[in-house]
C-alpha positions in Angstrom: -0.5 16.9 -3.1 3.3 16.6 -3.2 6.0 18.9 -4.4 9.7 18.7 -4.9 11.6 20.6 -2.2 12.3 24.2 -3.3 15.9 23.9 -2.3 16.2 21.2 -5.0 17.0 18.5 -2.5 15.9 15.0 -3.7 12.9 14.6 -1.4 9.2 15.1 -1.4 7.1 16.9 1.2 3.5 17.9 1.6 2.5 21.6 1.5 1.5 22.9 4.9 -2.3 22.6 5.3 -2.7 19.9 2.7 -5.2 17.2 3.4 -3.7 13.8 3.8 -5.1 11.1 1.5 -4.7 7.6 0.3 -2.5 7.4 -2.9 -3.7 5.3 -5.8 -7.4 5.3 -5.3 -8.1 6.2 -9.0 -6.4 3.0 -10.0 -8.5 0.8 -7.7 -10.6 -1.5 -9.8 -12.8 -2.9 -7.0 -13.2 -6.0 -9.1 -10.5 -7.9 -7.2 -11.1 -9.2 -3.7 -7.5 -8.5 -2.5 -5.9 -5.2 -1.6 -2.3 -4.4 -0.8 -1.6 -1.4 1.5 2.0 -0.1 1.4 3.9 2.9 2.8 5.5 4.7 -0.2 3.9 5.8 -3.4 6.6 4.2 -5.5 5.9 0.9 -3.8 2.2 1.2 -4.8 3.3 2.0 -8.4 5.6 -1.0 -8.5 3.0 -3.4 -7.3 0.4 -1.9 -9.6 2.8 -2.4 -12.5 3.4 -6.0 -11.6 0.0 -7.2 -10.5 -2.8 -4.7 -11.2 -4.9 -7.4 -12.9 -5.0 -9.7 -9.8 -5.2 -7.2 -6.9 -5.6 -3.5 -5.9 -2.9 -1.5 -4.2 -2.8 1.9 -2.4 -0.3 3.8 -0.4 -0.8 5.4 3.0 2.4 7.5 2.7 5.9 6.9 3.9 5.4 8.3 7.4 3.0 7.1 10.1 -0.4 7.4 8.5 -2.7 9.9 10.2 -6.2 9.0 11.4 -7.9 10.5 8.4 -5.9 8.3 6.0 -6.5 5.2 8.2 -10.2 6.1 8.1 -10.1 6.2 4.3 -8.5 2.8 4.1 -11.2 1.4 6.4 -13.9 2.9 4.2 -12.3 1.4 1.1 -12.0 -2.1 2.7 -15.6 -2.1 4.0 -17.1 -0.3 1.0 -15.4 -2.4 -1.7 -15.7 -5.6 0.5 -12.1 -6.7 0.2 -11.7 -10.3 1.4 -8.0 -10.1 2.0 -5.7 -7.1 2.8 -1.9 -7.5 2.7 -0.3 -4.7 4.7 3.3 -4.5 3.4 5.3 -2.0 5.4 9.0 -1.2 6.0 8.2 0.1 9.5 6.4 -2.4 11.8 4.8 0.4 13.8 3.1 1.6 10.6 1.9 -1.9 9.9 0.4 -2.1 13.4 -1.4 1.2 12.8 -3.1 0.0 9.6 -3.8 -3.4 11.1 -5.4 -1.9 14.2 -7.6 0.3 12.1 -8.8 -2.7 10.0 -9.6 -4.8 13.0 -13.3 -5.6 13.1 -13.8 -5.0 9.3 -14.4 -8.7 8.7 -11.5 -9.0 6.2 -8.5 -11.2 6.5 -5.5 -9.1 7.4 -2.0 -10.3 6.4 0.8 -8.1 7.9 4.2 -8.2 6.2 7.4 -6.3 7.0 9.7 -5.8 4.0 11.8 -9.0 3.6 15.5 -8.3 4.2 14.7 -4.6 4.3 13.6 -4.7 0.6 10.4 -3.0 -0.2 8.2 -3.6 -3.3 10.1 -1.1 -5.5 13.4 -2.7 -4.5 12.0 -6.2 -5.4 10.8 -4.8 -8.8 14.1 -3.2 -9.6 16.3 -6.1 -8.5 14.1 -9.1 -9.6 11.5 -7.8 -12.0 7.7 -7.9 -12.4 7.2 -11.7 -12.2 8.8 -12.2 -8.7 7.0 -9.2 -7.3 3.7 -10.5 -8.7 4.3 -14.0 -7.3 5.4 -12.7 -3.9 2.2 -10.7 -3.5 0.0 -13.6 -4.8 1.7 -16.0 -2.4 1.1 -13.7 0.6 -2.5 -13.2 -0.4 -3.0 -16.9 -1.3 -4.3 -16.1 -4.8 -3.3 -17.4 -8.2 -0.5 -15.3 -9.8 
């Protein structure tokens, strides 16, 4: 549902009229009790690369997630019975939107703003898989 800007600028945008959706759902195993929700698609890919065997991860997009995306996350959390959800966002306002949507689902919600402005992809690039994996595991209180 994304395309590269026709003016060849290095950015992504959605086509007008496209339906917003959660990114990464085909990779969700549902076998793990922990879910990480991030803003950008690259952040989801980075966490998946480092820790897909101990948690699930999805992205709600880099802008404020619309209600239909928040509803999809709630449906995932309740349907797959996640015990813990780490909400790792760059923008605190986006974390509050996701956290608010998940209130009342019965899951433990763990909000996190990117440490020192470094998102998951930054951590992966600068420090490698192992540190990113251990950071997510520590926040979720699970074994790395």
